[in-house]
N, C-alpha and C positions, 0 to 999 in steps of 0.2 A: 302017638303024639303027645299024649299026656305025661307019660314017663320021660319022654325026651325033654319036654319043657321043665318037669320037675327036677330032672338031673341037671339041666342047665342052671337053674336057680340055685340048687345045692351047691354046685361047684364055684359059682360066682360069688355068692356071700359066704361060703365056707360054713355051711350049716347042714343039718341032718335032713333025711328025707321027709320025716314027719313035719318039721318046720316048713320045708319047702312046699309040702302039700298045703299048709296053712296059709302061706303067702300066696300061692296061686288061687286059693279060693276067695282070699280077701281081694285080690286084683279083679277077680270075676265080679264080686259084689260091688266094687267101685265103678266098673265099666257099666253094668246093669243101671246103677244109681245115676250116673252121668247121662246115659242114653235114654232113661225113662221119659223126661219131657218131650223129646223128640218123637218117641214111640207113641206117646199119648196124643201128640198133635197130629200124628199120621192117622191114627185110628179115628179121632174125632176132629176133623177139621172145623175151623171157625167160620161161621157164616157172617158174611158182610151185609149190612142193611143198605138198601138202596136210598139214594139221596134224591129227592124230587127236584125239580128245576127251581122252584122258589128258594128252597134252602140253599141250593148251590150257588145261586146268585147272591144271597146274603154272605155266604162264607167268602166267595171271591171279593165283594165289597170290603169286608173285614180284613182280609189278607192285603188288599191294596192299601187300605189306611194304614195297617201296622208298618208295612214297608215305607211308606212315606214319613211316618213319625220316626222310624228307626234312622232314615237317611238324615233328617234334620237334626236329630240328636247327636248323630255321628259327626256332622259337619260343625255343631257348636261345641262339641267336645274336643274335636282334634284339629279344628281350623287354627286356632291360636298356637297350637303346640307345632303345627307344620310350618307356620310363619316363623316361629322361634328357631326351629330347626334350619330353616333356609337362611336365616340371618347368622346362626352359628357357623353353618358350613362356609357362608361368604367370609366371615372373620377368620376362619381357620385357613381358607384359601389365601387371604390377605397375609396372614402370618407365614404360611408356606413360601410366598413369593418373596417375603422378606428375609427368610431364614438364610439363604445362600447368597453372600455378596463377597466380592473380590476384596481380600484384605490388603491393605497398604499400611503395613506395620512401621512403628516409630517408637523410640524409647518413651515409656510412660509409667506413671505410677497409678496403679488401680484404685488408690485412695482418693485421687484427685481428678481423674480424667473425666471429662464431660460425656454427656449422652452423645453429642455428635462426634466426640473422639473414639467412643467406643464403636460407633458405625463405621468410621474410617478404618478401624482395626479390624472390621470384617463381621462385627456382631449386628444382628437386626435390631430395629429400634425397640421392640417390645423386650428383647433381652437387655439392652442398655438401660431401659426404664426400671426393669427388675433390679439390677444391680444399683442404681441410683436410690430406689426405695430402701434396699438393705443398708446402704451407707447412711441414710437419713435417719433410720432407726438405731444408729449407733454402732453398726457393724463396721469392722476393719479388716483389712487384709494384712496380717503380719507376716506372712511368707507367701511365696509364690503359689504353692500348692493349694492355698485357701480359695483361689479362684474356682477351683473344681468343686468347692462346696455349694456354689450357686446352682440351684436346680436346673438341669437341662443345659448346662454350659458344655459346649462341643469339646470333647478331649483332643480331637485332631487340631483344632484351632488353638487350643492351649500349648500344643507341642510347637506350633508355629511362633506364637507370641511369647513363649517362656524367655528366650534369650533378650527380649526387649523391656522385660518388667524391670523397673528400677524402684525399690522401696526405700524410702528414707524417713528419718524420725521427723522431719519438718512437713511431713505430708498434709496434716490438719491445716496448717498455716498457709500452704500454698493453695488450698482448695478454693479460695474465695477470690484468687488473682486472676485477671482475664488472661495472662500469659503464663499460667501455671503449666508445668510439664505434662504432656499428655492431652492437652486441649488441642483442638484442630488448628493447625498453623495456617495462616491465611491473612485475609485483610484485617486492619487495625491491630495486627500483632507484629510489629516491626522487629521485636527483640526474641521471637520465638526460637530462631535458630541457635541464638547465643544460650538460651536456657538448656536446648537440647544438648549442646557441646558441653555445657557444665556438668550436666548429668552424666554424659558419656565418659567423663574423667573419674567418676567414682570407681571405687574398687569392686571388681566383679564378684558377685555372689556364686557360691558353689551350686552347680547343678544337681537337682535331686536325682539320684540314681536308685532305680528300683533294686531291691534285694534279690540276688540270684537264688532261684529255687533249686534245691538240691534233690535228686532222686531219693524216694523213700520206699519202704515196705508197705505195700497196700494192706497186708494182713495184720499189721500192728499199728498202723496209722490212726491218728484221731481226726476229729472234725476240723481242727486248727490247721493242719497240714492240707486237708482237702480244700478248704476255703481259700487257702493262698493261690490255688490254681485258677487260671482264667475262666470266667464264666460259671464257677460254682459257688453257689451261696450257701448259707446255713441249712436251708431245707434240702437241697440236693446232697449235701456233705452228709446229713443224717440218714437220708435214704440210702445212700451207698453203704454207710456203716451198718445200718439195719439189715441190708441184704447180704452183706458179708458175714455178719454174725449168724444169721439163719443158715447160711451155707456151711459155716464153719471155715471159711476162708476162700479166696479165690485160687484156682488152679492156673489160670492163664489170663492174659489181657483180654481174650476174646469173650470172657464172660461179662466184661463191662457192659456189652451191648444189652445184657439181660435186665439191667437196672432201668426202671421206667423213668423217662423224662430227660434222659441224657442225649443232647444234640451232637452234631459232627465235631464241634469246637471242644465240648466237654470230654468226647471219647479221645480226641487228639492229645489234649493235655494229660488225660489219665495214662494213656498209652507211653507218653513221653516221660512222665515223672514216677508214676505209681507202679512200682515193680513187684513182681511176686518172688519173694526171697524165703519166706519162712512156710513150712508144710501146713496143710489144713488139719482141722480138728475132726477126728472120725468118730462116729456113733456106733456103739456096740449093738448090732441088730438083734442079737439073742437075748438081750436084757433091757432094750429101750422100750418105753411105752409107747403108745399111739401118738401122744403129745409131743414126745421127743422126735419121732419121725416126721410128725406134721410141720415141724420147724423148717424142714428142707423145702425150698421153693419148688423143687421138681416133683413133690408129693401132694397129692390132696389129702383132706381129712379122711375120706372114705378109704382111699388106697391105704394109708397108714393103719387104719384099723383092720383092714383085710389082712395085711402083713402079720400083725400081732395075732389075730385069731388063727390063721393058718399056722403059725409057729406053735401056739398052744395046743392045736389038734394034732399036727403032724410031727412035732419036734423041732429042734434047733435047726437053723440054716448052717451048711457047711461051706458054701461058696456061692458066688453069685449066680452060678448055673442052677442053683436050687430055686432061685426066685423066679425062674421061667415057668414053673408049676402054677403061678398065680396068674390068672387070666387077666385081671385088671391092669396088670403092669406090662406094657409093651417092651420091645427090645430097647428102644430108644431111651426109655425111662430107666431101665436097668442099667444102661451105660452110663447114664448122667449120675446116678446115685451111688454107683459101685465105688469111686474113689473116696466118698465120704462115709462108708460103712466098714466096720471091722467085724469079721466072721471068727 
């Protein structure tokens, strides 16, 4: 039994029999050290002292007092917070109920339209007040796309309102007029339809067209090309590039699933535009160090060290088949790293 265990340790860590004997002895000492408290407590069990009735009553009274004090302190500490949380949830529910309204679009200038006008256009009151506050501090909409700079402005509503946006140089002068374009038409505004007709005769502005994304080579792409894809920001783009460089390049689009943090939308965009066109970079296994092999995401640091130690003891690797002699490498791992190794 001892020889079998020693042989297993020697093969696993690629060391000699003497070193394996030392490792086995060290493991036995560690096990003995960890189990010594248990053995000691088993040989010398602790004796519990009996508590008389008087002491027991005192302990029960002290415990009950501590529980009452703790409950009072918790109520004082968290009572106001719970009330504040309930008020916040009520406010959130109110905003949620106001968030979705039926849009009734009309030609308007975002620099002059009133809060009531924004509500008629489909925005909730809190969003309309946010835009009003932005304008009161000197903010202006110089082009249609500037509306999307307002925090939490719904993009789908922008697509609906975009054909009705009418920007003019006289917007600041019109802001104070009761019948300014974009204010809610209704009572006390007899000439509102005339203003809307006048705006409708203005020359239409060109509709913003999103640049068309062209397919690119994922193995030579930079973060700028990845950020252009839907749902991929700077952090995800950097993570994709880091994973690709560690691999040496992607072999197929299926490997995109191995990048941490990508959802179905990201994967669909990568599959559509990120193509595998250039070959991968291979690592020479017979000259590579453990650090070089550890860059491969499919290998752990320990596996990389075992590969190098086995090579130093048994000679160079001639083919992927020679890697099967290393027990810490499974067949699946060998299949994954073979395309990235040169023999």
